[in-house]
N, C-alpha and C positions, 0 to 999 in steps of 0.2 A: 405543580411543581415535577419536573423530570430529572431522577437520578438513576444510574446504570452505575453497578459496580463492575471493574473489569475482573476483578477475582472471581465473579458469580456470572460472566459472559461465558458462552459456549465458545470453544475453540474448533474451528474446521480448516481442514486444508485447502485452501482457496483454488481456482483454475489456474491460478499463474504457480502453484505450488509453496507459497508462503503460508505459515501458520497464521491465520486472522481471526481475530476477536471482534466482529461489528458492534460498535458500542450504541450508534443510532443509524436508521435510515429512515426519511420521511414519508418512505412508500410504505414502512411496516409501524413505524411509532408514530403515535398521534402528534406530530411536531410541525410547526408552520415555518420549515427550512426548505432549501432548496438543495442541500448538499448533504454527503452522507461522512461517517467518523468511523474510522477503525483502527487498530492496532496490529501491525504484521511484525512476525519475529521471522527471521531464517538462521537456522544452524550455521555454526562455524565452518567454513567453506564449502557451504551451500551457496543456491543462486534461487533467484525467482525464473520463472520460465517466460521467454521471450513474447511479448503482449502488447495489446494497445486497446484504448478506451475511447470509444466516441465523446468521451467528455474530458474536462482538464482535471489534471491531479496536483496535489500538492503532498509532498512527503517531507515530515520533519521528524530527523533521525534523533534517536533519544539514547541509544547506547550502541557502541561499536564502531566499525569502520569498514567500510564497502566500498566498489566502485559502481556508480552509477550509469547506464547507457541510455541515452536518448536519441533515436535514429541511427546518426554517423558519429555522435560525439560521445566521451566518455571522461569520466570524471571521479578521482578518489571523494568519498562525503564520510563525515564521522558524524559523530555526536555534536548537537548544538547548531547542525547545518539543516536548510529548508532548500528542496527541489522543488523547481514548476515544472509538471509534463503538461504540453498543449495537447488539446484534443485531437486524437488520431496519430499523435507521436507513437512510435515504437519502444518500448522499456523494457528494461530488466536490472537487475540489482543481484550483485553477487556480495557475499560478505566475504570479506580476506582477512579477516581478524580470528583470533581462538576464542573470542566470545560470540554470545548471540548479538546479533543485528538486529534492535528493536526501533520502531518508528511509526509515526503516525500516519495514516492516509486520511487524506479528504478529498474527495469526488464531488465534483461538480457540473452539472446535476446530479443528483445522487445515483448511487451505483446500482446498475442493472445486470445482470447476469447475461442477458443477450444483447447487451453493449458492450460486452469484453470479447477480444477475438486473440486466443491463443496461438502464438506463430509456430514455438518449437522451444527448445533449451538452450 
């Protein structure tokens, strides 16, 4: 049985400048999965850097309100919503609330650092 507690997971500043706790990644954990799972946080009035992944990504927003940018489209997002990011799409998340914006990130196939390109702020 695989169990990981988010409270004891190490938080890093990811390449896209979000505060990130990777909960599992089959490239590092002995799991028979294709995807990786992480929880990201963006502080009030903060944003992720514009970036793109070779892989598809799903964001499930847990707390806060933000603006999601995918290629040339933007939309307001909030807790309870799910957003799909196609492989190769440019993406960015802006926190427009006075509380943390918290969301789950699912990357398929699993996230690899060399498959993410940071494009700027």
